[in-house]
C-alpha positions in Angstrom: 44.0 76.3 61.0 40.1 76.9 60.8 38.9 74.2 58.5 39.9 71.0 60.9 38.5 72.8 63.8 35.0 73.0 62.4 35.8 69.4 60.7 34.1 67.8 64.4 31.0 70.2 63.9 30.4 69.6 60.4 31.3 65.8 60.5 28.7 65.3 63.5 26.0 67.1 61.0 27.2 65.4 57.8 26.9 62.0 59.7 23.5 62.9 61.1 22.0 63.8 57.6 23.6 60.9 56.2 22.1 58.5 58.5 18.8 60.3 58.4 19.0 59.8 54.4 19.9 56.0 54.6 17.4 55.7 57.0 15.0 57.3 55.1 15.8 55.6 51.9 16.0 52.2 53.7 12.4 52.1 54.7 10.9 53.6 51.5 12.9 51.5 49.5 13.7 48.8 51.5 10.2 48.6 52.9 7.9 49.8 50.9 9.5 49.2 47.2 11.5 46.1 47.5 8.5 44.3 48.9 6.6 45.0 45.7 9.4 44.6 43.4 10.2 41.4 45.1 6.4 39.8 44.7 6.4 41.1 41.4 9.8 39.0 40.4 8.3 36.2 42.3 4.9 36.5 40.4 6.8 36.7 36.8 9.0 33.8 38.0 5.8 31.7 38.7 4.6 32.5 35.6 7.5 31.4 33.6 7.3 28.3 35.4 3.7 27.5 34.8 4.0 28.6 31.2 7.1 26.5 31.1 5.3 23.6 32.6 2.3 24.3 30.4 4.4 24.2 27.2 6.0 20.7 28.3 2.9 19.8 28.6 1.5 20.9 25.2 4.7 19.3 23.9 4.0 15.9 25.3 0.3 16.1 24.3 1.5 16.8 20.9 3.9 14.4 21.1 1.5 11.7 21.7 -0.9 13.5 19.5 1.8 12.7 16.4 2.2 8.9 17.7 -1.1 8.4 17.5 -1.4 9.6 14.0 1.8 7.8 12.9 0.0 4.6 14.4 -3.1 5.1 12.3 -1.3 5.9 9.5 0.4 3.0 9.4 -2.6 0.7 10.1 -4.2 2.7 7.1 -1.5 2.3 5.1 -1.4 -1.8 6.1 -5.2 -1.8 5.2 -4.9 0.0 2.1 -2.1 -2.3 0.6 -4.3 -5.5 2.1 -7.1 -4.2 0.1 -4.7 -3.7 -3.0 -3.6 -7.5 -2.5 -7.0 -8.6 -2.4 -8.0 -7.0 -5.4 -4.9 -7.9 -7.0 -5.9 -11.7 -5.9 -9.1 -10.8 -7.2 -8.5 -9.6 -10.3 -6.0 -12.8 -10.9 -8.5 -15.0 -10.2 -10.8 -13.5 -12.4 -8.8 -13.5 -15.2 -7.5 -17.1 -14.6 -11.3 -18.4 -14.8 -11.8 -16.2 -17.9 -8.8 -17.8 -19.2 -9.5 -21.9 -18.1 -13.4 -20.9 -19.6 -12.0 -19.2 -22.5 -9.2 -22.4 -22.7 -12.5 -24.6 -22.2 -14.5 -23.2 -24.9 -11.5 -23.4 -27.1 -10.7 -26.7 -26.4 -14.3 -28.0 -27.1 -14.3 -25.9 -30.7 -11.2 -28.0 -31.2 -12.3 -31.1 -29.9 -15.6 -31.0 -32.4 -13.6 -29.9 -35.2 -11.2 -32.8 -34.6 -14.3 -34.9 -34.4 -16.0 -33.5 -37.4 -12.6 -33.8 -39.0 -12.3 -37.2 -38.1 -16.1 -38.1 -39.3 -15.2 -36.4 -42.6 -11.8 -38.3 -42.8 -13.7 -41.8 -42.1 -16.6 -40.7 -44.7 -13.8 -39.6 -47.3 -12.0 -43.0 -46.9 -15.5 -45.2 -47.1 -16.2 -43.3 -49.7 -12.7 -43.5 -51.2 -13.0 -47.4 -50.6 -16.3 -47.6 -52.4 -15.2 -45.6 -55.3 -12.1 -48.1 -55.3 -13.7 -51.1 -55.2 -16.0 -50.2 -57.9 -13.0 -49.1 -60.3 -11.6 -52.2 -59.4 -14.6 -54.3 -60.0 -14.8 -52.4 -63.3 -11.2 -53.1 -63.9 -11.1 -56.5 -63.2 -14.2 -56.9 -65.3 -12.9 -55.3 -68.2 -9.6 -56.9 -68.1 -10.3 -60.5 -67.4 -14.1 -60.4 -68.0 -14.8 -62.0 -64.4 -17.2 -61.0 -62.2 -16.0 -59.7 -59.0 -18.5 -59.2 -55.9 -18.7 -55.6 -54.5 -17.8 -57.2 -50.8 -14.7 -59.1 -52.9 -13.7 -55.9 -54.4 -14.1 -54.0 -50.9 -12.0 -56.4 -49.1 -9.4 -56.4 -51.7 -8.9 -52.4 -51.6 -9.2 -52.6 -47.7 -6.4 -55.4 -47.8 -4.5 -53.1 -50.4 -4.9 -50.0 -48.5 -4.1 -51.2 -45.0 -1.0 -53.4 -46.1 
């Protein structure tokens, strides 16, 4: 068979060209292109790692800023509540002071009115006693014909009113 006898000649030639092709591919791709691809991959990995580190730093900074904002917000809220409490206390104190002043004024008016009423009552009682004493003197004079002094009549009226 002639095909089998040619096999050694063609096999050596094919093996030679296979080795030349693989060598050429090895040097072109392995030594020329592969280092460029690997350097690009390394750069990409470094870029991704740098971006992740920057993102982590930004997240940490954002968390810190949020914490600072919360602290400031809580402090502002407490200050506002304290101001409201102070204003409420001042309002209550002012209302109590105004109420106390109004009560004092009304108490003074009531005391003055009571004093005026007491004075009017005393004056009316004195006038009633005087009228009663005059009436008693006139009645005694008409009924018995005896003369009673004003002092005696007033003393008798006072005894009758108190007794």
